PDB file of N, H, CA, C and O in Angstrom:
ATOM      1  N   MET A   1      10.546   0.348 -14.002  1.00  0.00           N
ATOM      2  CA  MET A   1       9.852  -0.356 -12.861  1.00  0.00           C
ATOM      3  C   MET A   1      10.161   0.484 -11.753  1.00  0.00           C
ATOM      4  O   MET A   1      11.217   1.028 -11.427  1.00  0.00           O
ATOM      5  N   MET A   2       8.532   0.476 -11.016  1.00  0.00           N
ATOM      6  H   MET A   2       7.675   0.035 -11.281  1.00  0.00           H
ATOM      7  CA  MET A   2       8.446   1.870 -10.302  1.00  0.00           C
ATOM      8  C   MET A   2       9.078   2.066  -8.986  1.00  0.00           C
ATOM      9  O   MET A   2       8.822   0.887  -8.742  1.00  0.00           O
ATOM     10  N   PRO A   3       9.559   2.391  -8.108  1.00  0.00           N
ATOM     11  CA  PRO A   3      10.199   2.324  -6.341  1.00  0.00           C
ATOM     12  C   PRO A   3       9.263   1.991  -5.664  1.00  0.00           C
ATOM     13  O   PRO A   3       8.169   2.553  -5.607  1.00  0.00           O
ATOM     14  N   THR A   4       9.617   1.037  -5.086  1.00  0.00           N
ATOM     15  H   THR A   4      10.506   0.581  -5.133  1.00  0.00           H
ATOM     16  CA  THR A   4       9.459   0.713  -3.356  1.00  0.00           C
ATOM     17  C   THR A   4       9.279   1.745  -2.666  1.00  0.00           C
ATOM     18  O   THR A   4      10.419   2.195  -2.782  1.00  0.00           O
ATOM     19  N   ILE A   5       8.650   2.631  -1.910  1.00  0.00           N
ATOM     20  H   ILE A   5       7.724   2.266  -1.815  1.00  0.00           H
ATOM     21  CA  ILE A   5       8.210   3.218  -1.363  1.00  0.00           C
ATOM     22  C   ILE A   5       8.270   2.854   0.217  1.00  0.00           C
ATOM     23  O   ILE A   5       7.201   2.359   0.573  1.00  0.00           O
ATOM     24  N   LYS A   6       9.290   2.969   1.339  1.00  0.00           N
ATOM     25  H   LYS A   6      10.159   3.371   1.049  1.00  0.00           H
ATOM     26  CA  LYS A   6       8.738   2.372   2.249  1.00  0.00           C
ATOM     27  C   LYS A   6       8.102   3.271   3.907  1.00  0.00           C
ATOM     28  O   LYS A   6       8.784   3.924   4.698  1.00  0.00           O
ATOM     29  N   ALA A   7       7.045   3.057   3.947  1.00  0.00           N
ATOM     30  H   ALA A   7       6.491   2.527   3.304  1.00  0.00           H
ATOM     31  CA  ALA A   7       6.229   3.391   5.197  1.00  0.00           C
ATOM     32  C   ALA A   7       6.506   3.487   6.385  1.00  0.00           C
ATOM     33  O   ALA A   7       6.792   2.356   6.779  1.00  0.00           O
ATOM     34  N   LYS A   8       6.577   4.162   7.131  1.00  0.00           N
ATOM     35  H   LYS A   8       6.345   5.080   6.810  1.00  0.00           H
ATOM     36  CA  LYS A   8       6.978   4.397   8.814  1.00  0.00           C
ATOM     37  C   LYS A   8       5.797   3.616   9.662  1.00  0.00           C
ATOM     38  O   LYS A   8       5.954   2.880  10.636  1.00  0.00           O
ATOM     39  N   ASP A   9       4.649   3.967   9.047  1.00  0.00           N
ATOM     40  H   ASP A   9       4.521   4.564   8.256  1.00  0.00           H
ATOM     41  CA  ASP A   9       3.490   2.898  10.017  1.00  0.00           C
ATOM     42  C   ASP A   9       2.182   2.843   8.893  1.00  0.00           C
ATOM     43  O   ASP A   9       2.239   3.002   7.674  1.00  0.00           O
ATOM     44  N   ILE A  10       1.173   2.604   9.622  1.00  0.00           N
ATOM     45  H   ILE A  10       1.127   2.474  10.613  1.00  0.00           H
ATOM     46  CA  ILE A  10       0.353   2.147   8.686  1.00  0.00           C
ATOM     47  C   ILE A  10      -0.515   3.557   7.907  1.00  0.00           C
ATOM     48  O   ILE A  10      -0.610   3.782   6.701  1.00  0.00           O
ATOM     49  N   LYS A  11      -0.958   4.197   8.823  1.00  0.00           N
ATOM     50  H   LYS A  11      -0.881   4.015   9.803  1.00  0.00           H
ATOM     51  CA  LYS A  11      -1.552   5.456   8.256  1.00  0.00           C
ATOM     52  C   LYS A  11      -0.725   5.925   7.294  1.00  0.00           C
ATOM     53  O   LYS A  11      -1.171   6.220   6.185  1.00  0.00           O
ATOM     54  N   ASP A  12       0.772   6.067   7.653  1.00  0.00           N
ATOM     55  H   ASP A  12       1.134   5.828   8.554  1.00  0.00           H
ATOM     56  CA  ASP A  12       1.651   6.778   6.542  1.00  0.00           C
ATOM     57  C   ASP A  12       1.244   6.001   4.695  1.00  0.00           C
ATOM     58  O   ASP A  12       0.936   6.565   3.645  1.00  0.00           O
ATOM     59  N   ALA A  13       1.457   4.430   5.063  1.00  0.00           N
ATOM     60  H   ALA A  13       1.708   3.971   5.916  1.00  0.00           H
ATOM     61  CA  ALA A  13       0.820   3.677   4.032  1.00  0.00           C
ATOM     62  C   ALA A  13       0.110   3.790   3.134  1.00  0.00           C
ATOM     63  O   ALA A  13       0.342   3.807   1.925  1.00  0.00           O
ATOM     64  N   ASP A  14      -1.255   3.913   3.977  1.00  0.00           N
ATOM     65  H   ASP A  14      -1.443   3.899   4.959  1.00  0.00           H
ATOM     66  CA  ASP A  14      -2.610   4.222   3.454  1.00  0.00           C
ATOM     67  C   ASP A  14      -2.330   5.350   3.016  1.00  0.00           C
ATOM     68  O   ASP A  14      -2.303   5.335   1.785  1.00  0.00           O
ATOM     69  N   ASP A  15      -1.997   6.810   3.667  1.00  0.00           N
ATOM     70  H   ASP A  15      -2.019   6.822   4.666  1.00  0.00           H
ATOM     71  CA  ASP A  15      -1.942   8.104   2.941  1.00  0.00           C
ATOM     72  C   ASP A  15      -1.266   8.308   1.659  1.00  0.00           C
ATOM     73  O   ASP A  15      -1.813   8.953   0.764  1.00  0.00           O
ATOM     74  N   MET A  16       0.141   7.679   1.498  1.00  0.00           N
ATOM     75  H   MET A  16       0.585   7.155   2.224  1.00  0.00           H
ATOM     76  CA  MET A  16       0.620   6.951  -0.057  1.00  0.00           C
ATOM     77  C   MET A  16       0.224   6.693  -0.708  1.00  0.00           C
ATOM     78  O   MET A  16       0.203   7.349  -1.750  1.00  0.00           O
ATOM     79  N   LEU A  17      -0.488   5.336  -0.536  1.00  0.00           N
ATOM     80  H   LEU A  17      -0.471   4.803   0.310  1.00  0.00           H
ATOM     81  CA  LEU A  17      -1.602   4.809  -1.525  1.00  0.00           C
ATOM     82  C   LEU A  17      -2.641   5.755  -1.661  1.00  0.00           C
ATOM     83  O   LEU A  17      -2.617   6.334  -2.747  1.00  0.00           O
ATOM     84  N   GLY A  18      -3.606   6.110  -0.841  1.00  0.00           N
ATOM     85  H   GLY A  18      -3.626   5.639   0.041  1.00  0.00           H
ATOM     86  CA  GLY A  18      -4.853   7.344  -1.195  1.00  0.00           C
ATOM     87  C   GLY A  18      -4.249   8.799  -2.285  1.00  0.00           C
ATOM     88  O   GLY A  18      -5.007   9.467  -2.988  1.00  0.00           O
ATOM     89  N   SER A  19      -2.581   9.038  -2.159  1.00  0.00           N
ATOM     90  H   SER A  19      -1.965   8.495  -1.588  1.00  0.00           H
ATOM     91  CA  SER A  19      -2.605   9.754  -2.838  1.00  0.00           C
ATOM     92  C   SER A  19      -1.191   9.623  -4.117  1.00  0.00           C
ATOM     93  O   SER A  19      -0.541  10.537  -4.625  1.00  0.00           O
ATOM     94  N   GLY A  20      -1.071   7.835  -4.372  1.00  0.00           N
ATOM     95  H   GLY A  20      -1.599   7.092  -3.959  1.00  0.00           H
ATOM     96  CA  GLY A  20      -1.257   8.135  -5.645  1.00  0.00           C
ATOM     97  C   GLY A  20       0.279   7.041  -5.800  1.00  0.00           C
ATOM     98  O   GLY A  20       0.588   6.436  -6.827  1.00  0.00           O
ATOM     99  N   VAL A  21       1.114   7.026  -4.389  1.00  0.00           N
ATOM    100  H   VAL A  21       0.863   7.518  -3.555  1.00  0.00           H
ATOM    101  CA  VAL A  21       1.788   5.986  -4.272  1.00  0.00           C
ATOM    102  C   VAL A  21       1.608   4.917  -5.264  1.00  0.00           C
ATOM    103  O   VAL A  21       0.408   4.647  -5.205  1.00  0.00           O
ATOM    104  N   ARG A  22       2.182   4.141  -6.174  1.00  0.00           N
ATOM    105  H   ARG A  22       3.157   4.361  -6.222  1.00  0.00           H
ATOM    106  CA  ARG A  22       2.405   2.767  -6.727  1.00  0.00           C
ATOM    107  C   ARG A  22       2.312   1.815  -6.106  1.00  0.00           C
ATOM    108  O   ARG A  22       1.446   0.969  -6.328  1.00  0.00           O
ATOM    109  N   LYS A  23       3.518   1.695  -4.825  1.00  0.00           N
ATOM    110  H   LYS A  23       4.221   2.382  -4.645  1.00  0.00           H
ATOM    111  CA  LYS A  23       4.378   0.694  -4.099  1.00  0.00           C
ATOM    112  C   LYS A  23       4.572   0.832  -3.079  1.00  0.00           C
ATOM    113  O   LYS A  23       5.528   1.560  -2.815  1.00  0.00           O
ATOM    114  N   VAL A  24       3.966   0.358  -2.187  1.00  0.00           N
ATOM    115  H   VAL A  24       3.190  -0.234  -2.401  1.00  0.00           H
ATOM    116  CA  VAL A  24       4.594   0.456  -0.995  1.00  0.00           C
ATOM    117  C   VAL A  24       4.397  -0.547  -0.443  1.00  0.00           C
ATOM    118  O   VAL A  24       3.457  -1.342  -0.479  1.00  0.00           O
ATOM    119  N   ALA A  25       6.408  -0.480   0.725  1.00  0.00           N
ATOM    120  H   ALA A  25       7.171   0.165   0.754  1.00  0.00           H
ATOM    121  CA  ALA A  25       6.891  -1.400   1.354  1.00  0.00           C
ATOM    122  C   ALA A  25       5.946  -1.498   3.347  1.00  0.00           C
ATOM    123  O   ALA A  25       6.193  -0.436   3.919  1.00  0.00           O
ATOM    124  N   LEU A  26       5.405  -2.096   3.917  1.00  0.00           N
ATOM    125  H   LEU A  26       5.205  -2.958   3.452  1.00  0.00           H
ATOM    126  CA  LEU A  26       4.123  -2.147   4.918  1.00  0.00           C
ATOM    127  C   LEU A  26       5.857  -2.047   5.905  1.00  0.00           C
ATOM    128  O   LEU A  26       6.956  -2.578   5.750  1.00  0.00           O
ATOM    129  N   PRO A  27       5.340  -1.192   6.776  1.00  0.00           N
ATOM    130  CA  PRO A  27       6.794  -1.314   8.528  1.00  0.00           C
ATOM    131  C   PRO A  27       6.499  -2.935   8.703  1.00  0.00           C
ATOM    132  O   PRO A  27       5.546  -3.626   8.343  1.00  0.00           O
ATOM    133  N   GLU A  28       8.078  -3.335   9.616  1.00  0.00           N
ATOM    134  H   GLU A  28       8.852  -2.773   9.909  1.00  0.00           H
ATOM    135  CA  GLU A  28       7.440  -4.481   9.655  1.00  0.00           C
ATOM    136  C   GLU A  28       7.315  -4.781  10.906  1.00  0.00           C
ATOM    137  O   GLU A  28       7.712  -5.860  11.348  1.00  0.00           O
ATOM    138  N   ASN A  29       6.734  -3.850  11.656  1.00  0.00           N
ATOM    139  H   ASN A  29       6.411  -2.974  11.298  1.00  0.00           H
ATOM    140  CA  ASN A  29       5.827  -3.951  13.368  1.00  0.00           C
ATOM    141  C   ASN A  29       4.978  -3.619  12.895  1.00  0.00           C
ATOM    142  O   ASN A  29       4.912  -2.443  13.251  1.00  0.00           O
ATOM    143  N   ILE A  30       3.920  -3.870  12.079  1.00  0.00           N
ATOM    144  H   ILE A  30       3.974  -4.826  11.790  1.00  0.00           H
ATOM    145  CA  ILE A  30       2.465  -3.424  11.776  1.00  0.00           C
ATOM    146  C   ILE A  30       1.771  -4.857  12.257  1.00  0.00           C
ATOM    147  O   ILE A  30       2.230  -5.983  12.062  1.00  0.00           O
ATOM    148  N   ASP A  31       0.812  -4.582  12.788  1.00  0.00           N
ATOM    149  H   ASP A  31       0.440  -3.668  12.947  1.00  0.00           H
ATOM    150  CA  ASP A  31      -0.122  -5.592  13.849  1.00  0.00           C
ATOM    151  C   ASP A  31      -1.051  -6.048  12.827  1.00  0.00           C
ATOM    152  O   ASP A  31      -1.499  -5.349  11.918  1.00  0.00           O
ATOM    153  N   SER A  32      -1.377  -7.619  13.107  1.00  0.00           N
ATOM    154  H   SER A  32      -1.013  -8.186  13.846  1.00  0.00           H
ATOM    155  CA  SER A  32      -2.716  -8.945  12.468  1.00  0.00           C
ATOM    156  C   SER A  32      -3.623  -8.181  12.255  1.00  0.00           C
ATOM    157  O   SER A  32      -4.437  -8.743  11.524  1.00  0.00           O
ATOM    158  N   ASP A  33      -4.027  -6.844  12.591  1.00  0.00           N
ATOM    159  H   ASP A  33      -3.366  -6.387  13.185  1.00  0.00           H
ATOM    160  CA  ASP A  33      -5.652  -6.303  12.591  1.00  0.00           C
ATOM    161  C   ASP A  33      -5.211  -5.375  11.578  1.00  0.00           C
ATOM    162  O   ASP A  33      -5.699  -5.514  10.457  1.00  0.00           O
ATOM    163  N   ASP A  34      -4.228  -4.293  11.811  1.00  0.00           N
ATOM    164  H   ASP A  34      -3.832  -4.180  12.723  1.00  0.00           H
ATOM    165  CA  ASP A  34      -3.837  -3.058  10.836  1.00  0.00           C
ATOM    166  C   ASP A  34      -3.759  -3.765   9.389  1.00  0.00           C
ATOM    167  O   ASP A  34      -4.345  -3.253   8.435  1.00  0.00           O
ATOM    168  N   PHE A  35      -3.035  -4.927   9.255  1.00  0.00           N
ATOM    169  H   PHE A  35      -2.558  -5.343  10.030  1.00  0.00           H
ATOM    170  CA  PHE A  35      -2.288  -5.254   7.953  1.00  0.00           C
ATOM    171  C   PHE A  35      -3.464  -5.639   7.352  1.00  0.00           C
ATOM    172  O   PHE A  35      -3.811  -4.948   6.394  1.00  0.00           O
ATOM    173  N   PHE A  36      -4.604  -7.138   7.860  1.00  0.00           N
ATOM    174  H   PHE A  36      -4.322  -7.700   8.638  1.00  0.00           H
ATOM    175  CA  PHE A  36      -5.626  -6.894   6.895  1.00  0.00           C
ATOM    176  C   PHE A  36      -7.034  -6.635   7.269  1.00  0.00           C
ATOM    177  O   PHE A  36      -8.051  -7.319   7.163  1.00  0.00           O
ATOM    178  N   ARG A  37      -6.712  -4.989   7.922  1.00  0.00           N
ATOM    179  H   ARG A  37      -5.886  -4.433   8.008  1.00  0.00           H
ATOM    180  CA  ARG A  37      -7.714  -4.117   7.391  1.00  0.00           C
ATOM    181  C   ARG A  37      -7.829  -3.189   6.024  1.00  0.00           C
ATOM    182  O   ARG A  37      -8.767  -2.841   5.308  1.00  0.00           O
ATOM    183  N   LEU A  38      -5.650  -2.847   6.026  1.00  0.00           N
ATOM    184  H   LEU A  38      -4.888  -3.129   6.608  1.00  0.00           H
ATOM    185  CA  LEU A  38      -5.220  -2.198   4.845  1.00  0.00           C
ATOM    186  C   LEU A  38      -4.786  -2.972   4.013  1.00  0.00           C
ATOM    187  O   LEU A  38      -4.027  -2.349   3.270  1.00  0.00           O
ATOM    188  N   ALA A  39      -4.872  -4.129   3.704  1.00  0.00           N
ATOM    189  H   ALA A  39      -5.488  -4.635   4.307  1.00  0.00           H
ATOM    190  CA  ALA A  39      -4.678  -4.993   2.761  1.00  0.00           C
ATOM    191  C   ALA A  39      -6.107  -5.376   2.411  1.00  0.00           C
ATOM    192  O   ALA A  39      -6.014  -6.131   1.443  1.00  0.00           O
ATOM    193  N   SER A  40      -7.350  -5.219   2.727  1.00  0.00           N
ATOM    194  H   SER A  40      -7.426  -4.605   3.513  1.00  0.00           H
ATOM    195  CA  SER A  40      -9.184  -5.382   2.705  1.00  0.00           C
ATOM    196  C   SER A  40      -9.063  -4.615   1.976  1.00  0.00           C
ATOM    197  O   SER A  40      -9.017  -4.888   0.777  1.00  0.00           O
ATOM    198  N   HIS A  41      -8.956  -3.214   2.503  1.00  0.00           N
ATOM    199  H   HIS A  41      -8.994  -2.992   3.477  1.00  0.00           H
ATOM    200  CA  HIS A  41      -9.225  -1.782   1.931  1.00  0.00           C
ATOM    201  C   HIS A  41      -9.277  -1.991   0.399  1.00  0.00           C
ATOM    202  O   HIS A  41     -10.083  -2.249  -0.495  1.00  0.00           O
ATOM    203  N   TRP A  42      -7.660  -1.677   0.644  1.00  0.00           N
ATOM    204  H   TRP A  42      -7.006  -1.468   1.370  1.00  0.00           H
ATOM    205  CA  TRP A  42      -6.596  -2.133  -1.023  1.00  0.00           C
ATOM    206  C   TRP A  42      -7.044  -2.871  -1.859  1.00  0.00           C
ATOM    207  O   TRP A  42      -7.304  -2.442  -2.983  1.00  0.00           O
ATOM    208  N   CYS A  43      -7.296  -4.494  -1.426  1.00  0.00           N
ATOM    209  H   CYS A  43      -7.085  -4.843  -0.513  1.00  0.00           H
ATOM    210  CA  CYS A  43      -7.120  -5.249  -2.589  1.00  0.00           C
ATOM    211  C   CYS A  43      -8.691  -4.813  -3.288  1.00  0.00           C
ATOM    212  O   CYS A  43      -8.900  -4.773  -4.500  1.00  0.00           O
ATOM    213  N   GLU A  44      -9.631  -4.529  -2.299  1.00  0.00           N
ATOM    214  H   GLU A  44      -9.461  -4.561  -1.314  1.00  0.00           H
ATOM    215  CA  GLU A  44     -10.908  -4.179  -2.895  1.00  0.00           C
ATOM    216  C   GLU A  44     -11.097  -3.414  -4.529  1.00  0.00           C
ATOM    217  O   GLU A  44     -11.934  -3.481  -5.429  1.00  0.00           O
ATOM    218  N   ARG A  45      -9.704  -2.621  -4.278  1.00  0.00           N
ATOM    219  H   ARG A  45      -9.024  -2.566  -3.547  1.00  0.00           H
ATOM    220  CA  ARG A  45      -9.650  -1.457  -5.499  1.00  0.00           C
ATOM    221  C   ARG A  45      -8.380  -1.781  -6.440  1.00  0.00           C
ATOM    222  O   ARG A  45      -7.705  -1.014  -7.126  1.00  0.00           O
ATOM    223  N   GLY A  46      -8.280  -3.179  -6.244  1.00  0.00           N
ATOM    224  H   GLY A  46      -8.829  -3.803  -5.687  1.00  0.00           H
ATOM    225  CA  GLY A  46      -7.181  -3.621  -7.551  1.00  0.00           C
ATOM    226  C   GLY A  46      -5.663  -3.925  -7.193  1.00  0.00           C
ATOM    227  O   GLY A  46      -4.691  -4.009  -7.943  1.00  0.00           O
ATOM    228  N   ALA A  47      -5.757  -4.060  -5.865  1.00  0.00           N
ATOM    229  H   ALA A  47      -6.547  -3.992  -5.256  1.00  0.00           H
ATOM    230  CA  ALA A  47      -4.404  -4.159  -5.602  1.00  0.00           C
ATOM    231  C   ALA A  47      -3.962  -5.076  -5.062  1.00  0.00           C
ATOM    232  O   ALA A  47      -4.795  -5.832  -4.563  1.00  0.00           O
ATOM    233  N   LYS A  48      -2.292  -5.491  -4.883  1.00  0.00           N
ATOM    234  H   LYS A  48      -1.614  -4.876  -5.288  1.00  0.00           H
ATOM    235  CA  LYS A  48      -1.824  -6.545  -4.946  1.00  0.00           C
ATOM    236  C   LYS A  48      -1.011  -6.841  -3.481  1.00  0.00           C
ATOM    237  O   LYS A  48      -0.228  -5.990  -3.057  1.00  0.00           O
ATOM    238  N   VAL A  49      -1.176  -7.715  -2.968  1.00  0.00           N
ATOM    239  H   VAL A  49      -1.811  -8.406  -3.312  1.00  0.00           H
ATOM    240  CA  VAL A  49       0.047  -8.017  -1.669  1.00  0.00           C
ATOM    241  C   VAL A  49       0.632  -8.601  -1.686  1.00  0.00           C
ATOM    242  O   VAL A  49       0.273  -9.778  -1.647  1.00  0.00           O
ATOM    243  N   SER A  50       2.626  -8.123  -1.788  1.00  0.00           N
ATOM    244  H   SER A  50       2.917  -7.167  -1.820  1.00  0.00           H
ATOM    245  CA  SER A  50       3.531  -9.312  -2.342  1.00  0.00           C
ATOM    246  C   SER A  50       4.525  -9.280  -0.799  1.00  0.00           C
ATOM    247  O   SER A  50       4.633  -8.283  -0.084  1.00  0.00           O
ATOM    248  N   LEU A  51       5.380 -11.042  -0.456  1.00  0.00           N
ATOM    249  H   LEU A  51       5.292 -11.852  -1.037  1.00  0.00           H
ATOM    250  CA  LEU A  51       6.172 -10.830   0.107  1.00  0.00           C
ATOM    251  C   LEU A  51       7.620 -10.569  -0.630  1.00  0.00           C
ATOM    252  O   LEU A  51       8.189 -11.176  -1.537  1.00  0.00           O
ATOM    253  N   LYS A  52       7.992  -9.356   0.178  1.00  0.00           N
ATOM    254  H   LYS A  52       7.529  -8.863   0.915  1.00  0.00           H
ATOM    255  CA  LYS A  52       9.592  -9.125  -0.491  1.00  0.00           C
ATOM    256  C   LYS A  52      10.510  -8.586  -0.057  1.00  0.00           C
ATOM    257  O   LYS A  52      10.533  -7.356  -0.091  1.00  0.00           O
ATOM    258  N   GLU A  53      11.710  -9.396   0.566  1.00  0.00           N
ATOM    259  H   GLU A  53      11.692 -10.395   0.595  1.00  0.00           H
ATOM    260  CA  GLU A  53      12.747  -8.954   1.213  1.00  0.00           C
ATOM    261  C   GLU A  53      11.983  -8.734   2.636  1.00  0.00           C
ATOM    262  O   GLU A  53      12.140  -7.632   3.160  1.00  0.00           O
ATOM    263  N   GLY A  54      11.102  -9.769   3.357  1.00  0.00           N
ATOM    264  H   GLY A  54      10.974 -10.665   2.932  1.00  0.00           H
ATOM    265  CA  GLY A  54      10.600  -9.937   4.967  1.00  0.00           C
ATOM    266  C   GLY A  54       9.823  -8.852   4.790  1.00  0.00           C
ATOM    267  O   GLY A  54       9.410  -8.461   5.882  1.00  0.00           O
ATOM    268  N   ARG A  55       9.311  -7.966   3.579  1.00  0.00           N
ATOM    269  H   ARG A  55       9.646  -8.283   2.691  1.00  0.00           H
ATOM    270  CA  ARG A  55       8.365  -6.864   4.123  1.00  0.00           C
ATOM    271  C   ARG A  55       7.057  -7.424   3.176  1.00  0.00           C
ATOM    272  O   ARG A  55       7.080  -8.148   2.180  1.00  0.00           O
ATOM    273  N   PHE A  56       6.138  -6.921   3.747  1.00  0.00           N
ATOM    274  H   PHE A  56       6.119  -6.333   4.556  1.00  0.00           H
ATOM    275  CA  PHE A  56       4.927  -6.755   2.927  1.00  0.00           C
ATOM    276  C   PHE A  56       4.602  -5.741   1.773  1.00  0.00           C
ATOM    277  O   PHE A  56       4.636  -4.627   2.294  1.00  0.00           O
ATOM    278  N   VAL A  57       4.214  -5.593   0.040  1.00  0.00           N
ATOM    279  H   VAL A  57       4.186  -6.498  -0.383  1.00  0.00           H
ATOM    280  CA  VAL A  57       4.547  -4.711  -0.260  1.00  0.00           C
ATOM    281  C   VAL A  57       3.028  -4.704  -1.094  1.00  0.00           C
ATOM    282  O   VAL A  57       2.544  -5.589  -1.799  1.00  0.00           O
ATOM    283  N   VAL A  58       2.624  -3.707  -0.826  1.00  0.00           N
ATOM    284  H   VAL A  58       3.017  -2.988  -0.253  1.00  0.00           H
ATOM    285  CA  VAL A  58       1.323  -3.594  -1.428  1.00  0.00           C
ATOM    286  C   VAL A  58       0.956  -2.621  -3.180  1.00  0.00           C
ATOM    287  O   VAL A  58       0.300  -1.582  -3.250  1.00  0.00           O
ATOM    288  N   SER A  59       1.432  -3.159  -4.064  1.00  0.00           N
ATOM    289  H   SER A  59       1.966  -4.003  -4.008  1.00  0.00           H
ATOM    290  CA  SER A  59       1.223  -2.818  -5.589  1.00  0.00           C
ATOM    291  C   SER A  59      -0.175  -2.250  -6.294  1.00  0.00           C
ATOM    292  O   SER A  59      -1.119  -2.997  -6.552  1.00  0.00           O
ATOM    293  N   ILE A  60      -0.173  -1.125  -6.511  1.00  0.00           N
ATOM    294  H   ILE A  60       0.594  -0.518  -6.302  1.00  0.00           H
ATOM    295  CA  ILE A  60      -1.662  -0.374  -7.136  1.00  0.00           C
ATOM    296  C   ILE A  60      -0.730  -0.360  -8.909  1.00  0.00           C
ATOM    297  O   ILE A  60       0.314   0.252  -9.134  1.00  0.00           O
ATOM    298  N   LYS A  61      -1.622  -1.336 -10.056  1.00  0.00           N
ATOM    299  H   LYS A  61      -2.471  -1.833  -9.873  1.00  0.00           H
ATOM    300  CA  LYS A  61      -1.269  -1.289 -10.818  1.00  0.00           C
ATOM    301  C   LYS A  61      -2.496  -0.818 -11.954  1.00  0.00           C
ATOM    302  O   LYS A  61      -3.388  -1.597 -12.289  1.00  0.00           O
ATOM    303  N   GLY A  62      -2.415   0.163 -12.321  1.00  0.00           N
ATOM    304  H   GLY A  62      -1.690   0.796 -12.049  1.00  0.00           H
ATOM    305  CA  GLY A  62      -3.617   1.226 -14.052  1.00  0.00           C
ATOM    306  C   GLY A  62      -4.172   1.732 -12.821  1.00  0.00           C
ATOM    307  O   GLY A  62      -5.295   1.275 -13.038  1.00  0.00           O
ATOM    308  N   MET A  63      -4.313   2.363 -11.594  1.00  0.00           N
ATOM    309  H   MET A  63      -3.401   2.734 -11.418  1.00  0.00           H
ATOM    310  CA  MET A  63      -5.335   2.964 -10.964  1.00  0.00           C
ATOM    311  C   MET A  63      -5.735   4.511 -11.174  1.00  0.00           C
ATOM    312  O   MET A  63      -4.953   5.423 -10.905  1.00  0.00           O
ATOM    313  N   ALA A  64      -6.664   4.656 -11.537  1.00  0.00           N
ATOM    314  H   ALA A  64      -7.300   3.915 -11.755  1.00  0.00           H
ATOM    315  CA  ALA A  64      -6.272   6.252 -12.256  1.00  0.00           C
ATOM    316  C   ALA A  64      -6.796   7.312 -10.883  1.00  0.00           C
ATOM    317  O   ALA A  64      -7.745   7.217 -10.105  1.00  0.00           O
ATOM    318  N   ILE A  65      -5.773   8.249 -11.015  1.00  0.00           N
ATOM    319  H   ILE A  65      -5.002   8.326 -11.648  1.00  0.00           H
ATOM    320  CA  ILE A  65      -6.625   9.082  -9.728  1.00  0.00           C
ATOM    321  C   ILE A  65      -7.423   9.997 -10.538  1.00  0.00           C
ATOM    322  O   ILE A  65      -7.249  10.176 -11.743  1.00  0.00           O
ATOM    323  N   PRO A  66      -8.623  10.769  -9.555  1.00  0.00           N
ATOM    324  CA  PRO A  66      -9.648  11.206 -10.485  1.00  0.00           C
ATOM    325  C   PRO A  66      -8.838  13.106  -9.979  1.00  0.00           C
ATOM    326  O   PRO A  66      -7.976  13.346  -9.133  1.00  0.00           O
ATOM    327  N   PRO A  67      -9.476  13.945 -10.782  1.00  0.00           N
ATOM    328  CA  PRO A  67      -8.786  14.956 -10.922  1.00  0.00           C
ATOM    329  C   PRO A  67      -9.402  16.153  -9.873  1.00  0.00           C
ATOM    330  O   PRO A  67     -10.617  16.322  -9.767  1.00  0.00           O
ATOM    331  N   ASN A  68      -8.869  16.585  -9.465  1.00  0.00           N
ATOM    332  H   ASN A  68      -7.883  16.447  -9.551  1.00  0.00           H
ATOM    333  CA  ASN A  68      -9.049  17.865  -8.024  1.00  0.00           C
ATOM    334  C   ASN A  68     -10.293  18.539  -8.575  1.00  0.00           C
ATOM    335  O   ASN A  68      -9.793  19.664  -8.571  1.00  0.00           O
ATOM    336  N   ASP A  69     -11.624  18.765  -9.086  1.00  0.00           N
ATOM    337  H   ASP A  69     -12.030  17.851  -9.089  1.00  0.00           H
ATOM    338  CA  ASP A  69     -12.192  19.498  -9.505  1.00  0.00           C
ATOM    339  C   ASP A  69     -12.867  20.412  -8.676  1.00  0.00           C
ATOM    340  O   ASP A  69     -13.557  21.303  -9.173  1.00  0.00           O
TER     341      ASP A  69
END
């Protein structure tokens, strides 16, 4: 089971997901516009959003990270 990393803010969550972290708990104080923007962006790329222990968690499975050429 992969660990869930807690993001301190929406930018932190987006940066972590972009860098390859596969499971990120969103901050509790996220506003609805930021939540839907982030969810839409990552769900288009195959992520799933769930509610665990009172926090929204964005999970990415099997997403390949392109090499740094």
